[in-house]
N, C-alpha and C positions, 0 to 999 in steps of 0.2 A: 402397300409396295413399301420396300424395305432398303431402297437403294441410298446409298451413302450422298448424299446433296453436294458435299465437297468435291467428291470424284466425280460426279456427272457434269458440275459446274466444270472439271479440267478436263473433261473430254468434248465440252461443247465446242463445235468449229466455227461459232461464232465470236466464242469469246480468244480463239488460239491467235497468238500473235501480241493481245496486248498485254501490257506489262504485269496485271493481276494474273494472267495466265501463266506465265513465266513465274513469277512468286509462288502461285499454287501449286503448280508441278512441281517445282523444286523443294518444297516446304513438305511435299507429302512424300517424295522422295527421303528428306530428312525424317521424317515420321517412322515410316517402314523401315528406317535402318536402323534407325533406333530401337524399334521393337526389335527386331530380328536380332540385334545384339543382348538386349536383355534376355530373348528366349535360349540365345547359344550358352547365355550363363547357366539360366535358370527354365530347362526342359518343361517344369510343370509349371510355367506360367499358364493362365488358360486365357484365351484370346476370342474374338468374337470368329465364327467360321469364315465372313467374308473378308478378314485380314489374316487366314493362313498363306503360310509362306512370304513371310513380309520380305525376306532377302529377294526374292523373284519380282515382288512391286516395287520395291525400292529401284532396282535395276532396269523395269520398263519404266518407270517415272524419270528416275535420270537419264536414260537413254533418251526417252522420247523430246525432253527440253532441251538436252543438249543439242539433238539431231536437226530441230527448227531454230534454234539460234544459231548454230554454225551456217544453214542454209540461209537465215536469212543474212549474217553479219556475210557471207561470201555474195551476197544479193548486193546490197550496200557496195562492198568495194566494185563491183562493173559497175555500177552508176554513181561514182562518187564526182562530187560536183555537178550532177544534171538536177538532184531535186533537193533545192534547200531544206524541204519538210521532214526529208527522211532523217535528217543530222542529229535531232533529240533522241529518233528510235534507236538509232545506231548507237549515241556515246550511253545510250542506258544497256543498250546491250553489250557492249564493249566492257561496261562495269562489271556487269553479271556474268561475263563469261568465266575466268577464272575462278568463281567460286563454285561455277554447277561443273565445269569441268575438273575441279579438286573431288569433287563428290564423286562423279564420276569413277575417276581412278580411284578414290577407296573402295566403291563398289566392288569393280572388279578385281580389287586384289584380294579385297576379303571374300567374296561370293565366285569366283571362275573355278570352273572344275577344272582338276587334274592339276592344282596348281598347291594343295592346301592337303595338309594331312593332319589325325587327332593326334594328339599328344601318347605316349607310350600307353601313360595311367587313364587317358581318356577324361583326364580332368582340365585339359585344355583344346576344347574341341577348334580345328581349325587354323595349327600350324603350317606354316611355308615348311612344303618339302625341303629337300635338303638340298638340292641342285636350284631350287627358286630361292632358300634363303642364301646360299652362297652368290647369285647372282645381285641379289637386295642389297648383303652389305657390301660388293662394289659400288653398288647404286648411290646408297648414302654418303659413301666416303665422297665420291667422284661431286657431289652435291654439295659437301661441305667442306673441301677444296676454291669450290668456284665462289668467289669474291663477291663477281658484279656480273651477271649472265646476261648474254646479248637480250636484246629487246626491240630486233629490226626482221623482216623475213619473214609476218607469220603467216602469210596468204598461200604459200605453196604447203604448209603445215597443215593451215586450215581446212585445204581443199582435200589433203589425204585423210583426215582426221572425220572429214565429211562422207569422203570413200565409202572409210571403214564402217563409220556409224550407219550409213546408208544398206551396206550389204545385208546387215541382219539387225544393227543396233547393238552386236556383241561382240566388241574386240576382246582378243585372247590373249593369251602368252603363249598358246601350243602352233603358232602359224609365222611363219617371220614376215608375210604380205600384210597382216593385221598390227594395228598399232598395239602395245602393252600400256600397262596402266605408269609404269615409268618413262614413255616416250610423251604419255600424253602430260607427266609432272614436267619433265623437259621444256614441254611445248610451253606450258603455263607463266614457265620464268621467263620467258619472251615479251608477257603480257606486263601491265599496269596494275599490280597489285594490290589492295585496300586491306582494312583488317579482318575484313569476311573472309577473306583470300586468305590470309596468312593462318586464321584461326584453324579454316579446313586443311591447310597445309600440315599445322603443328598436329591434327588428330590424323592425318595420313601417316608424318612419319611416328608416333606412338604407334600407330599399329602395326607398322612393320618392327618395331621392337618389341611390342607383344607377343609376335610371331617366330620371334630370334629366339633361340636357347642358348648362344652363347653368349658369356655376359660381356664381354668387352664388345662384342654388335649392338649386343641392345643400349649399351651406355651410349653407343656414339647416335642411333636413332631416337635415343629420348635426349640428348644433347643437342640434335638437330629441332627435336620437336618443342623445346626448350625455348631455341631462341626467334621460333617462328611465333609461337607462344608468345612469348615477351613482346615481340613487336606489336603481336597483333592487340593484345589486351590494351597498351601503353594508349591507345589510338581509340579503343572501342566505348560505348555503353557501360555503365556501372552494370546493367543485367549479364551480359556476355562474361563480365570477371565472375559475376555470381554461377552462371551456369556453368563456367570452366572448373568448378568445385563438385560439379553433379554428372557432367556429360559421359553417357557411357565409355562412349568414344577414347577417352582417357581415363578409364579406369587402372588398367595397366601401369600407367605414367604416374597417376596419384598414389598406387600402391606401393611403387616403388620408392624405398627411402630417401634417398637422396634427389629425386626429380618431384617427390610428396612435396617436402621440405622447401625446395627452392619455389614451387607453384603457391605453397601457403604464404609465404615471403611475400611473393611478387603480389600477390592479391591484398595482404595486409599493408604494403605501401601506396599501393594503388588506392585504397580505403581512405585511407590516412591523407593521400593528397588530392582525393576529392573532396574529404571535409574543408579544407585549409582553400578551396576555391570559392 
């Protein structure tokens, strides 16, 4: 029997809704996403047959955990004040929610059909098409101008998100009745964001920059990415600081001369501060 034990455990109905079930499915989505990004850059990478189509697997994993998470949070909201023992589970999910949703938005942005096209020379697969790139430039500009996003009124948006996920688990940019990845990000800014969420936001904005062929627009996305990355890494453990130097989601960001220098300088500063502590 050649079943993947981790995948088997993540699908176990007995374990569903346990904290480790959420962590397991989230990390599976991250792993598949990393593999898909590596495969995009080097299609010759050999991977086992059970891991083929990693972008689809990443989407399935993160949609699944997001759907269950939002369903549980919606249920907890209706039971508010009735069961004290639910408070710990609710607090755990509230802390995890933005991190999961930002990954969901990033997966949708990167691998949603019809919004991305190959570069003219084929060297950079997965560019946003012209219309989508223009929309994303406006979005990044609006988020850059937003000084302090609102942090209230999440329940209606959560219900809409849950409805979109429940329809098929595939919110797209092609129908006005469905949530787009930018709407998910706007919703996320209403939540309390820890360093994990801000790190994922940095990867999200870096991905937008990677897909833009206009230098000024790319610079704006990378600056937004660095703002989130700086906030994340200043509060993150040392292993995440080290990972930021290798994370494939930040490959384009690190390759950019200005952004790469800023990230390396930040990493050195944080390492020096850590050694003095």
